[in-house]
C-alpha positions in Angstrom: 0.0 0.0 0.0 2.5 2.6 -1.2 0.0 5.4 -1.4 -2.1 4.7 1.7 -4.4 7.7 2.4 -2.8 9.9 -0.3 -5.1 11.9 -2.4 -4.5 11.7 -6.2 -6.1 14.0 -8.7 -5.8 12.3 -12.1 -7.0 14.1 -15.3 -8.3 12.3 -18.3 -8.8 9.2 -16.1 -12.1 7.9 -17.2 -10.4 5.8 -19.9 -7.0 4.7 -21.3 -3.7 5.4 -19.5 -5.4 7.7 -16.9 -7.9 5.0 -15.9 -5.1 2.4 -15.5 -3.2 4.9 -13.3 -6.3 5.5 -11.2 -6.8 1.7 -10.7 -3.2 1.2 -9.6 -3.3 4.1 -7.3 -6.6 3.0 -5.7 -5.1 -0.5 -5.3 -2.2 1.0 -3.5 -4.4 2.8 -1.0 -4.9 6.2 -2.5 -8.1 8.2 -2.6 -8.5 9.0 -6.3 -10.3 11.8 -8.0 -11.4 10.8 -11.5 -11.2 14.2 -13.3 -12.6 14.0 -16.9 -14.6 16.0 -19.3 -17.1 13.1 -19.5 -18.9 13.3 -16.2 -20.8 10.1 -16.8 -17.6 8.1 -17.6 -15.8 9.7 -14.6 -18.6 8.7 -12.3 -18.7 5.2 -13.7 -14.9 4.8 -13.2 -15.2 6.1 -9.7 -18.0 3.6 -9.0 -15.9 0.8 -10.3 -13.1 1.7 -7.9 -15.4 2.1 -5.0 -17.1 -1.2 -5.7 -13.7 -2.9 -5.6 -12.8 -1.5 -2.2 -11.2 1.8 -3.3 -12.1 5.4 -2.5 -12.8 7.5 -5.5 -14.8 10.6 -6.7 -15.7 11.5 -10.2 -15.6 15.2 -11.2 -16.3 16.8 -14.6 -13.6 19.3 -15.6 -12.4 20.9 -18.8 -8.7 21.3 -18.1 -8.5 24.4 -20.3 -11.2 26.2 -18.2 -9.6 28.0 -15.2 -12.8 28.2 -13.1 -13.6 24.6 -13.7 -10.1 23.4 -12.8 -10.0 25.5 -9.6 -13.5 24.3 -8.5 -12.7 20.6 -9.2 -9.4 20.7 -7.3 -11.0 22.6 -4.4 -13.8 20.0 -4.3 -11.3 17.2 -4.3 -9.3 18.7 -1.5 -12.4 19.4 0.7 -13.8 15.9 0.0 -10.7 13.9 0.7 -8.5 16.1 2.9 -6.0 17.7 0.6 -4.1 16.9 -2.6 -0.9 14.8 -2.5 -0.5 13.7 -6.2 -1.4 15.4 -9.4 -1.3 13.4 -12.7 -1.7 15.8 -15.6 -2.8 13.2 -18.2 -5.6 14.7 -20.2 -4.8 14.9 -23.9 -5.9 14.6 -27.5 -4.2 14.1 -30.9 -4.7 15.8 -34.2 -2.4 14.9 -37.1 -1.7 17.0 -40.2 1.4 18.3 -42.0 2.3 21.7 -40.6 1.0 23.5 -43.7 -2.5 21.9 -43.2 -2.9 22.7 -39.5 -5.4 25.4 -38.8 -4.6 27.9 -36.1 -7.6 26.8 -34.2 -6.3 23.2 -34.1 -2.9 24.4 -33.0 -4.4 26.5 -30.2 -6.7 23.6 -29.1 -3.7 21.2 -28.8 -1.6 23.6 -26.8 -4.5 24.6 -24.6 -5.3 21.0 -23.6 -1.7 19.8 -23.1 0.1 22.9 -21.8 -2.6 25.3 -20.5 -4.3 22.3 -18.8 -1.0 21.2 -17.2 -0.4 24.7 -15.9 -3.9 25.3 -14.6 -4.1 21.9 -12.7 -0.6 22.4 -11.4 -1.3 25.8 -10.0 -4.5 24.7 -8.4 -2.9 21.6 -6.8 0.2 23.4 -5.7 -1.9 25.8 -3.6 -3.1 22.8 -1.5 0.2 20.9 -1.5 2.1 24.0 -0.2 -0.5 24.8 2.4 -0.6 21.2 3.7 3.1 21.1 4.5 3.4 17.3 3.7 4.9 17.6 0.3 3.5 16.1 -2.9 4.2 14.8 -6.4 3.3 16.4 -9.7 3.4 14.0 -12.6 3.1 15.1 -16.3 2.1 12.7 -19.1 4.7 13.5 -21.7 5.7 11.3 -24.6 8.7 10.1 -26.5 7.7 13.2 -28.5 8.9 15.2 -25.4 12.3 14.1 -26.7 12.1 14.0 -30.5 9.8 14.8 -33.3 7.6 12.8 -35.7 5.9 13.7 -38.9 2.4 15.3 -38.8 2.5 16.2 -35.1 3.8 19.7 -34.8 1.6 21.0 -31.9 1.7 17.7 -30.0 5.5 17.6 -30.2 5.7 21.2 -29.2 3.4 20.8 -26.2 5.1 17.6 -25.0 8.5 19.3 -25.2 7.0 22.2 -23.2 5.9 19.9 -20.4 9.5 19.1 -19.6 10.3 22.8 -19.2 7.3 23.2 -16.9 8.3 20.2 -14.9 11.8 21.4 -14.3 10.5 24.8 -13.1 8.0 23.2 -10.7 10.7 20.9 -9.4 12.9 23.8 -8.5 10.1 26.0 -7.1 8.5 23.1 -5.2 11.6 21.8 -3.6 11.3 23.9 -0.5 7.8 22.6 0.0 8.9 19.0 -0.6 6.9 18.9 -3.8 8.5 16.8 -6.6 7.7 17.0 -10.3 8.5 14.5 -13.1 7.4 13.5 -16.6 6.5 10.1 -17.9 7.4 9.7 -21.6 5.6 6.7 -23.1 6.0 5.3 -26.5 2.9 4.4 -28.5 0.2 2.9 -26.2 -2.7 1.3 -28.0 -5.4 3.4 -26.5 -8.4 4.8 -28.5 -6.3 7.9 -29.1 -3.7 5.9 -30.9 -6.2 3.6 -32.6 -7.7 6.8 -34.2 -4.2 7.8 -35.5 -3.6 4.6 -37.4 -6.1 5.2 -40.3 -5.4 8.9 -40.2 -1.7 8.4 -40.7 -2.2 5.7 -43.3 -4.3 8.1 -45.4 -1.9 11.0 -45.0 1.2 8.9 -45.7 -0.3 6.8 -48.4 0.6 3.5 -46.7 -1.4 0.6 -45.2 -2.5 0.6 -41.5 -0.2 -2.4 -40.9 2.7 -0.3 -42.3 1.8 2.5 -40.0 2.1 0.2 -37.0 5.2 -1.6 -38.2 7.2 1.1 -39.9 6.1 4.2 -38.1 4.8 3.5 -34.6 7.0 0.6 -33.6 9.9 0.9 -36.0 12.3 2.2 -33.4 11.4 -0.2 -30.6 13.7 -3.1 -29.7 10.9 -5.7 -29.8 8.2 -4.3 -32.1 5.8 -4.1 -29.1 3.4 -1.4 -28.0 3.9 0.1 -24.6 1.0 -0.9 -22.3 -1.2 1.1 -19.9 0.2 -1.1 -17.1 3.8 -0.1 -18.1 2.9 3.5 -17.7 0.9 3.1 -14.5 3.9 1.4 -12.9 6.1 4.4 -13.6 3.3 6.7 -12.3 3.3 4.7 -9.1 7.1 5.1 -8.8 6.9 8.8 -9.2 4.0 9.2 -6.8 5.4 7.0 -4.0 9.1 8.0 -4.2 9.9 9.4 -0.7 12.4 12.1 -1.3 13.4 14.9 -3.7 16.3 12.7 -5.0 13.9 12.0 -7.9 12.6 15.3 -9.2 12.8 17.3 -12.4 13.3 14.1 -14.4 11.7 12.6 -17.5 11.5 8.8 -17.8 11.0 7.2 -21.3 8.8 4.1 -21.2 8.9 2.9 -24.8 10.4 -0.5 -25.4 13.6 1.1 -26.3 12.3 3.7 -28.7 14.6 6.7 -27.9 17.4 5.7 -25.5 18.9 8.5 -23.4 
């Protein structure tokens, strides 16, 4: 029970990677806030965790809306007695060549990934600092936090930006015993990635199998997708690590795609 009685606020956690992290955290004793735009799905995930002996609360939040973020974090803190862990996981994907991206699409991508990370961080830090018991801020980056791929200019830009935000939060939070780190997964076969396969096949003029084999998994050591469990295990490590020896770092979880 590595997170016994810790309070974790996890965005985008009604499905995919975020849901797996919430499940692992609940299993390890955390009180988990399922923060998602889809209130029905958030409540359903919270109900699943509560039915299996966990303690969870579903909240509806658009991470790009300042008022909604502040209200959701304050509700979580008042319901569960503070905030100990933030997992900034909410994200989307849009793929085009740079010349075909609309400005609206660019702004939407940066708003969800970067503005959302900033707003949730600021709201959670207020509680972490006031509590005096430290905390852990975890950003969901990507291998694209380290290098680029075709068709993903705003995504790559945003994921690189998360590393800069993380390093700043790590330095500022140190005196409050708040750590900050980034998880950088490779391709995880979530609905977000499933949607990209036909999109990239169409844009690149290749088959879907070729997208998987020659684009998504080409640089891995074993031709395997990263799993939600792989990512959740790293999220547990960052959340449970006891000291500031591990802060300001980014850990790539990608079956060997991009080796530091």
